[in-house]
C-alpha positions in Angstrom: 0.0 0.0 0.0 1.3 3.5 -0.9 1.0 5.6 2.2 0.2 9.3 2.0 -0.8 10.2 5.6 1.8 8.0 7.4 5.2 6.5 7.0 6.2 2.9 7.9 9.8 1.9 8.1 11.7 -1.0 9.7 15.2 -0.8 11.2 16.5 -4.0 12.6 13.8 -5.6 14.6 11.9 -2.3 15.2 9.0 -0.9 13.1 8.6 2.9 13.1 5.0 4.0 12.4 4.9 7.8 11.8 1.9 10.1 11.5 2.9 12.4 8.7 0.5 15.2 8.2 2.4 18.0 10.0 0.7 20.7 8.0 -2.5 19.9 9.9 -0.8 18.9 13.2 -1.2 15.2 12.3 -5.0 15.3 12.6 -6.4 12.1 11.4 -9.2 11.4 9.0 -10.6 8.3 7.3 -7.5 8.0 5.0 -5.1 8.1 7.9 -7.2 5.6 9.9 -7.2 3.2 6.9 -3.5 3.6 6.4 -2.7 3.0 10.1 -4.8 -0.2 10.0 -3.0 -1.4 6.9 0.4 -0.6 8.5 -0.5 -2.4 11.8 -1.6 -5.4 9.7 1.8 -5.4 8.0 3.6 -5.2 11.3 1.5 -7.9 12.8 2.3 -10.3 10.0 6.1 -9.6 10.1 7.8 -12.1 12.3 11.1 -10.1 12.1 9.6 -7.1 13.9 9.8 -7.3 17.7 8.7 -3.8 18.7 6.8 -0.9 17.2 7.4 2.8 17.8 4.4 5.1 17.2 5.6 8.7 16.5 4.8 11.7 14.4 6.5 14.4 12.3 6.1 18.0 13.1 5.5 20.2 16.2 2.6 18.1 17.6 1.9 14.4 18.1 -1.7 14.8 16.8 -4.5 17.3 17.1 -7.1 14.5 17.0 -9.8 14.4 14.4 -9.4 16.4 11.2 -12.0 19.2 11.0 -12.9 18.5 7.5 -13.5 14.9 8.3 -15.7 15.8 11.2 -17.6 18.2 9.0 -18.3 15.4 6.5 -19.4 13.1 9.3 -21.9 15.7 10.5 -23.5 15.6 7.1 -24.0 11.8 7.1 -26.7 9.7 8.7 -26.6 7.5 11.8 -25.6 4.3 9.9 -22.8 6.0 8.1 -21.5 7.4 11.4 -21.7 3.9 12.9 -19.5 2.5 10.1 -17.1 5.4 10.4 -16.8 5.1 14.1 -16.4 1.4 13.7 -13.1 1.9 11.7 -11.7 4.2 14.5 -12.7 1.6 17.1 -11.0 -1.1 15.0 -7.8 1.0 14.9 -7.7 1.4 18.6 -8.3 -2.3 19.1 -5.6 -3.3 16.6 -3.0 -1.0 18.2 -4.0 -2.2 21.7 -3.9 -5.9 20.9 -0.9 -5.8 18.5 1.1 -8.9 19.6 4.3 -6.9 19.8 5.3 -4.3 22.4 4.4 -0.7 21.4 5.9 2.6 22.4 4.3 6.0 21.8 6.5 9.1 21.5 4.4 12.1 22.3 5.8 15.6 21.5 3.7 18.7 21.6 -0.1 18.4 21.8 -2.1 15.2 21.8 -5.8 16.0 21.6 -8.9 13.9 21.4 -8.4 10.6 19.7 -4.6 11.0 19.9 -4.9 10.5 23.7 -6.5 7.2 22.8 -3.5 6.2 20.6 -1.1 6.9 23.4 -3.3 5.0 25.9 -3.4 2.0 23.6 0.4 1.7 23.5 2.3 -0.5 26.1 4.7 2.4 26.9 4.2 6.1 26.4 6.9 8.8 26.6 6.4 12.5 26.5 8.5 15.6 26.7 8.1 18.4 29.4 6.4 20.5 26.8 3.8 17.9 25.8 0.2 18.5 26.6 -3.0 16.4 26.5 -6.7 17.1 26.2 -9.9 15.1 25.9 -11.4 18.0 24.0 -14.6 16.4 22.6 -17.2 18.0 24.9 -16.1 21.4 23.8 -17.7 20.8 20.4 -20.7 18.8 21.6 -19.1 15.3 21.2 -17.8 12.7 23.6 -14.6 10.6 23.6 -16.6 7.4 23.3 -14.5 5.1 21.1 -11.3 5.8 23.0 -12.8 5.8 26.5 -12.1 2.2 27.4 -8.4 2.6 26.7 -8.1 6.0 28.3 -10.0 4.9 31.4 -7.8 1.9 31.7 -4.7 4.0 31.4 -5.5 6.8 33.8 -8.3 5.3 35.9 -12.0 6.0 36.1 -11.7 8.9 38.6 -9.2 10.9 36.6 -10.8 10.1 33.3 -14.2 11.4 34.5 -12.6 14.7 35.4 -10.8 15.2 32.1 -13.6 13.8 29.9 -16.2 16.3 31.3 -14.0 19.4 31.7 -11.9 19.0 28.5 -9.1 20.7 30.5 -5.7 20.7 28.9 -3.1 19.1 31.1 0.7 18.8 30.9 3.1 15.9 30.8 3.7 16.0 34.6 0.0 15.4 35.3 -0.2 12.8 32.5 2.6 10.9 34.2 1.0 11.2 37.7 -2.3 9.8 36.5 -0.7 7.0 34.5 -1.3 8.1 30.9 2.5 8.4 30.2 5.3 6.4 31.9 8.2 8.9 31.6 8.7 12.5 30.8 12.0 13.0 29.0 14.0 15.8 27.3 14.8 13.8 24.1 12.3 11.1 23.0 14.7 9.5 20.5 17.4 9.1 23.1 15.1 7.8 25.7 13.4 5.2 23.5 16.7 3.6 22.5 17.4 1.6 25.8 13.8 0.6 26.0 14.0 -0.9 22.5 17.3 -2.6 23.3 15.7 -4.2 26.3 12.5 -5.3 24.4 14.4 -6.7 21.4 16.7 -8.6 23.8 13.9 -10.5 25.4 12.3 -13.7 24.1 9.9 -12.7 21.3 7.4 -15.4 22.2 7.5 -14.6 25.9 7.0 -10.9 25.2 3.9 -11.6 23.1 2.6 -14.1 25.7 3.2 -11.6 28.5 1.3 -8.8 26.7 -1.6 -11.1 26.0 -1.6 -12.3 29.6 -1.9 -8.6 30.8 -4.7 -8.0 28.3 -6.6 -11.2 29.4 -6.1 -10.8 33.1 -6.9 -7.1 33.3 -9.8 -6.4 35.7 -10.7 -10.1 36.0 -11.8 -11.4 39.4 -9.2 -13.2 41.4 -11.0 -16.5 41.4 -10.4 -20.2 40.5 -10.9 -19.4 36.8 -8.3 -16.6 36.7 -5.8 -18.7 38.7 -6.4 -21.6 36.2 -5.6 -19.3 33.3 -2.3 -18.2 34.9 -1.3 -21.8 35.7 -2.0 -22.9 32.1 -0.1 -20.0 30.6 3.1 -20.6 32.6 2.9 -24.4 32.0 2.6 -23.8 28.3 5.4 -21.3 28.0 7.7 -23.6 30.1 7.4 -26.4 27.5 7.5 -24.1 24.5 10.7 -24.0 22.3 11.7 -20.5 23.5 10.8 -21.4 27.1 13.1 -24.4 27.0 15.8 -22.5 25.2 15.7 -19.6 27.7 15.8 -21.8 30.7 18.7 -23.9 29.2 20.6 -20.7 28.4 20.2 -19.4 31.8 21.3 -22.6 33.5 24.2 -23.0 31.1 25.2 -19.3 31.4 25.1 -18.7 27.7 23.3 -16.3 25.3 19.8 -17.6 24.2 19.5 -18.2 20.5 17.0 -15.4 19.8 19.7 -12.9 20.6 21.9 -14.3 17.9 19.4 -13.2 15.3 19.7 -9.5 16.1 
């Protein structure tokens, strides 16, 4: 697929997915959503890729929904809006459930749906100048599609405040409430050791650990949940990479997945 609104490149074992509409502050529309879905599908199907970095060109990470796109949606009927919102929902789900670790690099402003993109990533980094806003209620809308991911990231209590006030908040508060993990001066410098760590881990175990976190999230601590955890550790122990990892540890040698870097 020829991309117009994004870029996708692979360096080593890392895929770099870049929002590339700096002239409109990387606001997204139906084209960008379709291209992001296609790119995530390509990354999902590439066994060589072990991590994904979501970033953007320009001053701001993303201003959220494109005004022209929103204007066109206002002119469409309920069923057309259902279909359109369904694609945005599918994007959030695909990013959230991508079976590879994901890191969002947020510079400048992240508004509306862009907050959802950051919340869907496993790790989010921001700069001291970054700012965030769930701005939808200012124009008579609600952050519906992104709400499950945002609420999971920052918690219900904090999400309720920022969803109803549409206050703009800085990177420091974003870190305090769990939306971002670290606030750093240089995103590209800060992401490097994280990527080195991720790529050095067992690819199968990383995928399994991410899926475990998704499956166990907010589940009751009962016999069924405990059974799932028992089954998962038993399965990974007898898997090829589980056996190789344990053998390498006991034999004090480098596991074979590191030899492919």
